[in-house]
N, C-alpha and C positions, 0 to 999 in steps of 0.2 A: 531486376535490381542487383547490384554488385554484392557478392557475399561478404566482402570486407566491410562495406557500409552497413549491412544488416547486423553483422557481429558487433560493430562499434555502437550502433544504435541500441542494440539489446543491452550492452554493457552500460551505456549512459542512462537508459531508462531504468535499469536495475538499481543503479546508484541513486537516481532520483527517487525511486519508490522507497528506498530505505531512509533517505533524507526527509521525505515528507510523510513518514509514518504517523507522526503526531497529528497531522492534518489528514485524517483518515481517507477522505474522498480522493485527494490528490495522490496519496500513496497507492490506493487501489487502482486508480486510472493509470499511473505510471507503471505499476507492476503488471497490469494487463497488457499494456502496449509493449513492454519489454519481453514478456513471454510470447507475444504474437510475433515480434521480430525474430526471436530465437527459433520459433516454429517455421517461419519463412526461410530462415537460414538453413534449417535441417532439410526442408524440402529441396533446396538447391544443392545440398551437399549429401545426397543419397540417404537421407534420414538420420544423419549423424550430426550431433551438435558438438563442436569442438572450440577450443580457444576462448576468445572473448565472448562468443555467443553462449558458451557453456557457463561461464562466470555470470554473464548477464541474466541467463535463465535462472540460475541459483539465487542471485540477488533479487530478481523480480519476484520469485516465489517467496523468499523471506519477507520482502516488503509487503506483498499481498497478505501473507499470514499475520504479520505484526499489525498491519493497518486494520484488518478485520477484527483482530483481538482488541485493538485500541477503540474501535468504533463500538463494539459490543460492550466493553467496560464503560465507556462514556454513556451509552444509552442506559445501562443498568444504574449507574450512579445518579443520573438525572431523574430517573423514575423513582429511585429510593428517596432522593432529596425532596422531590415534589410531593410524594405521598406521605412523608414523615411530618406529623403535626408539630413536633418540637422544632424542626427545621423551619417550617412556615412561620411559627410564632417568633422564632429568633429573627428571621428575615423581616417580619413586620415591625419588630422593635427597632432593628438597626436602620431599615430603609423607610419605615412608615407606610408600608403597604396597607 
């Protein structure tokens, strides 16, 4: 595959991973794909990541980290809300559970 295509794809997936950080699963997927494209670029470029591929790798890494943090925080919040008796009582009053 062409190095220019790989570097552009890495950049695009890096941007997408940041855009979809709030939707953790998509952010993780796009981040992983972006990092993989940057790795393929490095293999074709004697192990060196430069230009758009370097920016794509950085953005993909940031997207992965932020998406994983968002996912962990979401899981913690859901567990706390579900196990909190006051929250369950309030939900039953509001929604009639």
